[in-house]
N, C-alpha and C positions, 0 to 999 in steps of 0.2 A: 504494499500500500503506500502510496506516496501523495502528498498533497498537490494539488492540481490549480494552478492559477486561470481564471477566466475573467475577463473584464465584468463589472458589475451589468454592464449592458447587455453582454451575451449570456451571461448566466440568467439575467430577467427574461431575455427573449426564449431561452431553452424553458423556463417554467411556463411560458404561455400555452404550451403543448400538453402541459401536464394537467389532468382535468380537477386536480386538488386545488390548483390556482386559477383555474379558468375564470372563475367568478370575481377574481381582485382586480385592481385598478393596476398600471403599471408601477404607480407609486407605492401602493401597498407590497406589491411584489420586490420592489426595489427594499422596501424595508426587511423584508425576510432575508433577501440576499446577503444585506448587510451584516447579519447575525449568524450566517453560515459558512461552513467550510465544504470543499470540494475534495474528494478524493479519488485517485483511481486504484482499483484492486486488479491484480493481476488474475488470471485464469486460475481457479482452484483455490483462491486465498480465502480465508474467512473474514466476514464482515461484522458478523455477531456469533459468538458461542452460547450454545443452550446453558442456562445457569448462570451466566454472566450478568451484570448490572450495565446495560447499555446506556442510561441516563440521557439518551438522544432519539432523535426520530429522524428516519432516513429515508429519502426519495430517489429513486434510482432513474437516472437522466438517460444512460445509455447502457447497453450490455443485457446480460441476463444472470439471474440470480436463482440459486436453488435453495429451497427451504427443507430442512430435515430435523427429525426428532431422533433422541436416542432409542433404540429398541431394548428389548429386555437384557439382551446379553451386551448392550453398550453400543452396536453396530448403528451407523446411520441409516435411518429408513427416511425416502424421500416422501414427502409430504405435499410439495408443490413446486412451482416455480413463479418467478416474477420478471415481468417485460417492462421496458421504459414507460415511467409515469406511476409505476406502483410505489406506494409507501410502506415501510414498516417500522416496528419498533413504538407504533403507537400505543400499546399496552402500557409502556413507561410513562406515558403521558397521564394516565388515569391512576395507576398504582405503583408503589415503590417494590416492585417483585422482579426478580430475575427473568432473564429472557426465556420463553418457554420453547424456542426452537432455536437451531443454528441456521445462519444464512451464510452460504458460500457463492463464490462466482462460478457460474458455467462457462463464461467467456470474460475476457477484460470488460471491467464494468466502471463507470463513472456514477459516483453516488454523492448525493448533496447531505450534509450532516447538519442538523440543527440541534443544538444542546437543549434538553428538557427547560432549563431553568429560562433559558433566553426566549424560547418557543412560548412558554406559558406566559411569560411576562409581557411578550408582543401581543398575545391573545387578549389579555387583561387591559392593555393599553388601548386595543383597536378592536372595541367588542363586535363592530359590524363584521368585520374581517374574521374574527375569530368564531363569530357565528356559521359563516360560510364555509370557513375550514374545519369546524367540528362537526358540522353536518356532513360533509363530505367523508370525514373519518368514520361517523357512526353508519353511515348507509354501506361503506365498504366492510365495516365489522359485520352488520347484517348479512351482506353477501357470502361473507365467509363463513359466517354461523349455517347459513342455508346449505352452504357446499358442502361442510363438514357433516351437517344431518344426512344430506343425500348420500354422502359417502359411506356413512355409517349404516344408513338402510339398505344400501345396495351390498355391502359386506354382509349383514343379516342375511339378506335373501341369498346372497350365495352359500352361505353356511347351512341355511335351511335347505336348500336345494342339495347340497352335498350329501346332509344328513338323511333326506328321503333317497337319495340314490343308493348309500349306503344300506340302508332299513331295506331298499327293495332288493338288493344282492344278498341279503341275508335271509330273507323269507321266501318261501316256496312261492311259485307262480300259480298253479293250479289246485284246484280241489283234488285231484288224483295224485298230488304231488304230496297232498296232507293224508289223504285217505285212499291208500292202495286199493286196488279192486272196486273203486268207484266207478258207477256207469260212466259212459261216455257223456251222456247228456249233463250229468254232475260236474264232469271234470271240464266243460268247456266254461265254467265263470272263473275268469282271472281274478286273482285277488287285488292286482294292480293295473 
């Protein structure tokens, strides 16, 4: 990771394409730029480590990020990816809790980093902008929650289907399998 210098104007222009800041004036976006830093992370580099205290809010300007959680035996389990315009670390804005996932680069990525303290001070100082930004954050959190619920439901469906298939393989298929010597009429009824 290394710090990257963009002129305030270049960075403000790049924020115009990010949905989180689309509703802000150029002056407001410039205020956010002044309190932020830009870092370039090489491919495979960790931006946030699960369990660490990021104390910042992050916005992906370019590149690709991979989101991972530690599995039962400590291995990294992929849970998603982020493309330009995505933001992360928003949980740290609401809670003083460690990062609930790791984020690393899938390819070289440019990330805008806003320290939590400065970001919250800005939102308190500029309540209209704060409302726009926080509304975007909440809507994104709702989307993430819905996606997580859908993934959990799909996993449950797969497990139930696998259980039924396993049960089907364990049980006999016809009445004649259960009752040897049953008539052919009786044996035509399949259990499944």
